[in-house]
LOLO-966057 format. One record per atom (N, C-alpha, C): x, y, z. Coordinates in steps of 0.1 Angstrom, whole numbers, plus 5000, padded with zeros to 4 digits. Layout:
N
XYZ;...
//
This chain:
366
498045878893;497045968900;497345958915;497346078922;497646078936;496446018944;496745968956;495745908964;494946008971;493745978975;492846058983;492846008997;493246089007;493346049021;491946049027;491545939033;490245919039;490345899054;489545969062;489345939076;488045879078;488045769086;486745689089;486245729102;484945769103;484345789116;483245689118;483345599128;482445489130;483045359126;483445279136;484145159133;483345029137;482045029135;481244919138;481244809128;480144729127;480144609120;480444629105;479944739099;480044759085;481444799081;482244849090;483544909087;484544809081;484444679085;485344579080;485244559065;483944569060;483744549046;484444669038;484244789043;484844899037;486344899037;486944859048;488444849050;488944749040;488344629039;488744519031;488744569016;487544619012;487344648998;488044778993;488344869002;489144988999;490444948993;491044838997;492344798993;492344768978;491244738972;491144708958;491144838949;491144958955;491145078947;492345158950;493245168941;494545238943;494445378948;493345448944;493145588947;492845608962;492345508969;491945528983;493045498993;493245589002;494245569013;493545599026;493145499033;492445509046;493545529057;493545659062;494745699071;494345709085;493045729089;492745749103;491345689106;491145649118;489945589123;489545639136;488245679137;487745729150;486445659153;486145639166;484945589171;484745629186;483545629190;483345659205;483945559213;484045439208;484745329215;486145319209;487145369217;488445379212;489045249208;488645139214;489145009211;488744969197;487545009193;487144979179;487945049169;488245179172;489045259163;490445199162;491045149173;492345089173;492344959164;491344879166;491244759159;491044779144;490244879140;490044919126;491444959120;492145049127;493445099122;494444989120;494344889130;495244779129;494944689117;493644669116;493144579104;493544639091;493444779090;493744849078;495244839075;496044849085;497544849083;498044979076;499244969071;499745089063;500045209071;500145199084;500445319092;499245399096;498045349094;496845419098;496745439113;496145559117;496145589131;494745579137;494645549149;493445559157;493445689164;492245759164;492245899170;490745929174;490646049180;489246089183;488646159171;487346179172;486646249161;487246389159;487446459170;487946599169;489346599162;490146499166;491546489160;491446459145;490546379141;490446339127;489946459119;488946529124;488446649117;489446759116;490346769126;491346879126;492546839117;492646719113;493746679105;493646729090;494446829087;494346899074;494746809062;495446699065;495946609055;494746519049;493746509057;492546429053;491646499044;491446439032;490546499022;489146469023;488846349028;487446299028;487146219040;485946239046;485446159057;484546049052;484745929056;483845819054;483045799067;481745829066;480845839078;480145709079;480545619089;479945489091;479245479104;478745589109;478045589122;476645539120;475845529131;474445479130;473645589124;472445549118;471745649110;471345779117;470945769130;470445889136;471545999138;472845969136;473846069137;474546089124;474046029113;474646049100;474746199096;473646269099;473646409095;474546489104;474546469117;475446539126;476946529122;477346399119;478746379115;479046439101;478146429092;478346479079;478446629079;477646699087;477746839088;479046889095;479546809105;480746849111;481946829101;481846729093;482946699083;482946819073;481846859068;481746969058;482247099065;481847119077;482347239084;483847249085;484347129086;485847109087;486547119074;485747139063;486347159050;486647029042;485946919046;486246789040;485046739033;485246669021;484246599015;483746489024;482546439022;482046339031;481246229023;481446109026;480745999020;480145919032;478845899032;478145839043;477545699040;477445619050;476645499049;475145539047;474345459041;472945489040;472245479053;471045559055;470545659046;471345789048;471145879038;471846009039;471546079053;470346069057;469846129070;468546059073;468046089085;466746029088;465546119086;465746249082;464646339078;465046409066;464046459059;464346549047;465046669052;464646729063;465246849068;466746839070;467146729076;468546699078;469346679065;468646609055;469246589042;469446719035;468546809036;468646949030;469847019036;469947019049;471047089056;472347039050;472546909049;473746849044;474046909030;473046899021;473246929007;473547089006;472847169014;472947309013;474347349018;474847289029;476147319034;477247279024;477047159018;478047119008;478147218996;477047258992;477047358981;477647488985;477447538997;478047659002;479547649003;479947529007;481447509010;482147458997;481347428986;481947378974;482647238977;481947148984;482447018987;481446908982;481946788981;481146678976;480546598988;479346548985;478646458993;478346328985;478746218991;478446088985;477746008995;477045898991;476245819000;476045678995;476145579003;475745449000;474245438998;473745338991;474545218986;475245238973;476345168972;477145168959;477045028952;476144948957;475944818951;475544818936;474844938933;474444948919;475644968909;476844988914;478044988906;478544848903;478044748909;478444608907;478044558893;478644448890;478444388876;477044348874;476244318885;474844278883;474044388878;473944498885;473044608881;473644678869;474944688868;475544758856;475244678843;475244538844;474844458832;473344488829;472544498839;471144528836;470944668830;471744758835;471644898829;471944888814;473044818811;473444818796;472344748788;471744638793;470744568786;469544658784;469144738794;468044828793;468344938783;469544998784;469945108775;470045058760;470344928758;470344868745;469044818740;467944838748;466644808744;466344658745;466944578753;466844438753;465444388757;464744458765;463344418768;462344528764;462744608755;461744708750;461544818761;460344878760;459944978770;459544908783;460044958794;459744898807;458344948811;457444858814;456044888818;455844878833;456444778839;456244748853;457544698860;457544718873;458744668881;458244618894;458944528900;458644478913;459944478921;459844508934;461044508943;460544458956;461144338961;460644278973;461844248982;461844298994;462744259005;461944219017;461944089020;461044039030;461743939039;461843979052;462543889062;461843919075;462343849086;461843859099;462443969108;463444029103;464144129111;465644099114;466244179121;467744169123;468144129138;467144119147;467444099161;468043959164;467943869154;468443729156;469943719153;470543819146;471943799142;472843929145;472244049145;473044169146;473444179161;474644219164;475044229178;474444349185;473944449178;473344569184;472244619175;471144549175;470044579165;469044679168;469244749180;468144839184;467844949174;468945009167;468645119158;467845079146;467744949143;466844909132;465444939134;465044959147;463644969150;463345109156;464245199154;464045339158;463845419146;463545549148;463345649137;464545639128;464345639115;465545619106;465945479103;465245389110;465445239107;464245179101;463945059105;462844989098;463244939084;462444849078;462844789065;463044889054;462244999054;462345099043;463645179044;463945229056;465145309057;466445229057;466245099062;467445019062;467744949049;466744889043;466944809030;466444879018;465444969020;464945049009;465945119000;467045169006;467945238998;468645148987;468845028990;469444938979;468444918967;467244898970;466244868960;465844998952;465645108960;465245228953;466345288945;467545278950;468745328943;468845258930;468745128930;468845048918;467745078908;466545098913;465445138904;465645268898;466145368906;466445498900;467445488889;468545418892;469645408883;469245338870;468345238871;467845168859;466745238852;465845298859;464645348852;464445498853;465245568860;465145708861;464245758872;463845888872;463145948883;461745888886;461445878899;460145848905;459445968908;458145978903;457346108905;456246088915;455745968918;454645958927;454845828936;454345838948;454445728957;453145708965;452645588965;451445558973;451845438983;451745458996;452245359005;451245329016;451445209021;450745159033;451745099043;451645139056;452645089065;451945029077;452644939084;452144869096;453244839105;452944839118;453844789128;453244669134;453744549129;453144429132;453444369146;454644409151;455144369164;455744489171;454944549181;455344669187;456644649196;456944529199;458144499207;458944379200;460244389201;461144279196;462044239208;462344109208;463344049218;464544009211;465744069215;466944029209;467343889212;467743809202;468143669205;469643649201;470243759196;471743749193;472543789206;473843769205;474743809216;475343939212;475744029221;475744009236;474444059243;473444099236;472244159242;471044059243;471343939243;470243829243;469243859254;467943859250;466943879260;466444029262;467244119256;466844259257;465544289248;464644359254;463344389247;463444529240;463144539228;463244669220;461844709217;461544839220;460244899216;460444939201;459544899193;459544929178;458845069176;459645159171;459145299169;458945339155;459145249145;458945279131;458245159125;457445169114;456845059108;457744949104;457344819107;458244709103;457744639090;456744689084;456244639071;455644759063;456244779051;455944889042;455644829028;454544869023;454144829009;453644939001;453844938988;453245048981;453545048966;453245148959;453345168945;454145288941;455045288931;455645408927;455445418912;455345548907;455245568893;456545648889;457145608877;458345668872;457945778862;458845868860;458545968850;458345908836;458945798834;458845728821;457445668819;456645658829;455345598829;455245458835;456445398837;456445268843;455845278858;455345168862;454745158876;455345038883;455845068895;456544968903;455744928916;455844808920;455344758933;456544728942;456444778954;457544768964;457044718977;457744618983;457444568996;458744559004;458844629015;460044619024;459544569038;459944459043;459344399055;460344339064;460244369077;460944299088;459944209096;458844169089;457744109096;457343969090;458043919080;457643799073;458643689075;458243569073;459143449073;459343399059;460443449053;460743399040;460143499029;460743489017;460343579006;460243488994;458943468989;458743388978;459043458964;459343578965;459543658953;460943678949;461243708936;462543748932;462843888937;464043928940;464344058946;463844168937;464044168924;463644278916;463444218901;462344258896;461944218882;461444338874;461944348862;461544458853;460744388841;459544438838;458744378828;458644478816;459044438804;459044528793;458144478782;458044558772;457144528760;457744418752;459044388753;459744288745;460344178754;460144178767;460744068775;460744108790;461344018798;461344038813;462844028817;463244118826;464544118831;464544088846;465243978850;465443948864;466644018869;466544118878;467644198883;468144128896;469444108898;469844038910;469644118922;469744058934;469644128947;470444248947;469844368949;470644498949;471344518961;471344428971;472144438983;473444358981;473644318968;474944258964;475444318952;476644278948;477344338936;477244258923;477344128924;477644048913;476643938910;475343958913;474343848912;474143818897;473343708896;473043648882;471943738876;472143768863;471243838855;470543748845;469243758844;468443668835;467443748827;467243708815;466243768806;465343648801;464043688800;463043588794;462343668783;462443608771;461743668759;460443588757;459443648751;458143578749;458343448742;457743348748;457843208742;459143138745;460043198753;461343128756;461543108771;462443028774;462843008788;463743118793;464043128806;464943218811;466343198806;467043298802;468443288797;469343368806;470443308811;471343378820;472243458811;472443588814;473243678806;474643698812;475643678805;477043708810;477143848815;477943868825;478144008830;478944088819;478544208818;479244298808;480244388815;480344388828;481244468836;482044388845;483244438850;484044368859;483344318872;483644198876;483044148889;484144168900;483644158912;484544158924;484544288932;483744388928;483644508936;482844478949;483144568959;482444558972;482244698977;481744708989;481644838996;482944918996;482945038991;483945128989;484045168974;483345098965;483245138951;482745278949;481745308956;481145448955;482145548960;482845518971;483845608977;484945628967;485445518960;486545538950;486045618938;484845588934;484345668922;484245818926;483845848938;483845988942;485246048943;486145968948;487546018948;488046048934;487845958925;488245988911;487546108905;486246128909;485446238903;485946368909;486446368921;486946488927;488246528919;489046438916;490346468910;490146498895;489146448889;488946468874;487846568871;487146618882;486146718881;484946678872;484446558875;483246508869;482246468880;480946448876;479946408886;480346268891;480046238904;480246108910;478946038910;478945908910;477745828908;476845808921;477545768932;476745748944;476745888951;475945968946;475946108949;474946148961;475246258967;474246308977;472946338971;472946388959;471646418952;470846298950;471446188946;470746058945;470246008958;471146018969;470745978982;469546058988;469546188985;468446268989;467146238982;467246208969;466046158962;465546038968;466345938972;465945818978;465345848992;465945939000;465345969012;463946029011;463846119001;462546178999;461446078995;461845978987;460945868983;460545778995;461545739003;461345659014;460345719024;460645849027;459745919036;458345939030;458345939016;457045949009;456145829012;456745709013;455945589016;455245609029;456045659039;455445679053;454445789053;454745899046;453846019046;452545979039;452645899028;451445859021;450545779029;451145689037;450345599046;449645679057;450445769063;449945849074;448845949070;448945999058;448046109053;446946059044;447045929040;446045869031;446045949018;447145979013;447346049001;448445998992;448446028979;449545998971;450646108973;451846068975;452946168977;453646198964;453646318961;454346368948;455746398952;456746328946;458146338949;458646478946;459246538955;459746678954;461246678949;462046588954;463446588951;463746568937;464546658931;464946638917;465946518916;465846448904;466846338902;467146328887;468446308884;468846278871;469646148871;469246058863;469845928863;471345938861;472145868870;473545878869;474145798857;475345838853;475945768842;476345628846;476145538836;476545398838;478045388838;478645288844;480045258843;480345208829;481445258823;481845198810;482245058811;481944978801;482144838801;483644808800;484444898795;485844868793;486744928803;486244968815;487145028825;487944918832;489144958837;490044868844;489544848858;489544728862;489044698876;489844778886;489044848895;489644928906;489945068902;489945098889;490245238884;489045298878;488345378885;487045438880;487145578876;488145608868;488345748864;487445798853;486645708847;485745748836;484345788841;
//
């Protein structure tokens, strides 16, 4: 199968993980890197090897040999870059979130449809052995009908470790837009569409002081809620409790738990790929379940799946439609809190296909 040539726009902290893991997928060929800071683009191209070039954004978009753009910019410009890539006739795969507003998300999806191009979006962690094993267990009826779900991501924030954490506290950031995509994407993949959202939000600290380098001592104004809690209802009837926080010290809860009529399933951290899966049946202790799918995937799995899907004309799993549904739900938490109402989810969603258990590692053609 021929390779798909990918140009990367945005060579910040997350790009290293994509570059490293792209090498595990034979279909991906990262050929060009662009960043507003040309030194970052040059370093990324050097780290990638294989004759990759560093260039400007305009040069990358004008390169007719590039099939797909990997958009790793900061959230507030995700939509701008995605729209430019689509206008240039290229498929685009973005870091999460798809956009910072529903309106931007719709623009991306509408333009892609008009141009007959694909849109993909992180997270792709749901393609890892952890969540895929959980999906197979659920599809096989291992815990019966799921009645309830919990999803907790609770920490103190990112200003103590990230080199440039300001965007986490601006519009399009906060715990819901930063970490919510991992949890909500996993929940959608496992349980199907969410129909209603009831949320409460708080800004517990209106200012943050950066303690990491190189911006140690810089004060950030917090412009988005740093603690979001709420309830979601699935089309299946299951009800989930969700807490996303940059305002707490420690998290006493498991990342995600699904409770069914015949047992309980402990889902591993959806911000990882290969976590431990456990089931507890009535009257029994927790049992660790061996992974049913290949381990070792990392960021770029969704990109590779999309590349295969383009060549074989099938739906890709980390899709723009899925990312837009997540965006709609995340904004729904904030809207519900602001308006003191239950938000009825408008974005359509169809649960994506599970990965086959018998696929060859790195080759996602099925």
